[in-house]
C-alpha positions, 0 to 999 in steps of 0.5 A: 510466453504467459509463463514467462510474463508471470514470471516477471510478474511474480519477480516484480511483486518480490522486489516490491515485497522486499522493498516495502519491508526495507522501508518499514524497517527504515521507519522502525529504526528512526521512530526507535532512535528517537525514543530511545535516544532523545539527541537523534531527534533532532538529526532524524528530523532534519534527515527525514521531516524538514526536506519534505515540510516544516513540522511544529516540534512535538510528537506530531512528526513521529506521528507521521512516521507511525503512519507511514510505517503502518502504511508500508506494512499494509503494502507488504499485505498488498503485494503479498496478496498479488504475489497469491493471485499471480501464483494462481493465475499462472496455475490456470486457477482462474474463478475460484473461491481462493481468487475471489477471497484474495480479490476481497482482501486485496480491495479492502487492503488498497482502502486501508492503504488509501485512508492511511495515505489520506490521513497522512497527509491531513496529520501533516496539514494539521501539525505544520507549514508545508515546505513544498505546499504546491508540490505536495498538494497537487501529488496528493491530489494525483495520488488521490485519483489513482488510488480511487481508480485502482480500488475502482478497478479492483472492484470491477475484476472482483465482480468479474471473478464473482460472476465467473466462479458463479458460471463455473460453479454452474456448469460444473453442476450442470455437467 
């Protein structure tokens, strides 16, 4: 049963990684098209920007897309760390230094992702008017709480693994 759960988690992680790679390519194409072909800017703005918020004319819209691209790249790294952790746990490698390092990296990248998302919302607030202000602000508040809770959970798991690693090392030296 445990193997099936780990296989399912690994498949979900692969799907997530593919999704974020595709989204990163999507954002990159839009950024390159906007820079290379000035005529596409109106079309890109209409497709990607206007449905969510009204951004003033200028480079600010492209900064929003650039931050979203960076956030997606960070998500690829997060999912990659999760995959490595799933593989280690499936191989019954629990309290090892590798897992502790993966949790440290996961904590750092989730923190970076959270800051990028906050920065993106702040950038949107500074550069334009929201078309759907109530919806975006309520989603942002919920997402911020979710991110902070997720960071706290990762930190607690990190502390548990750190204590477990210490106990494992003490046990290994005692025997």
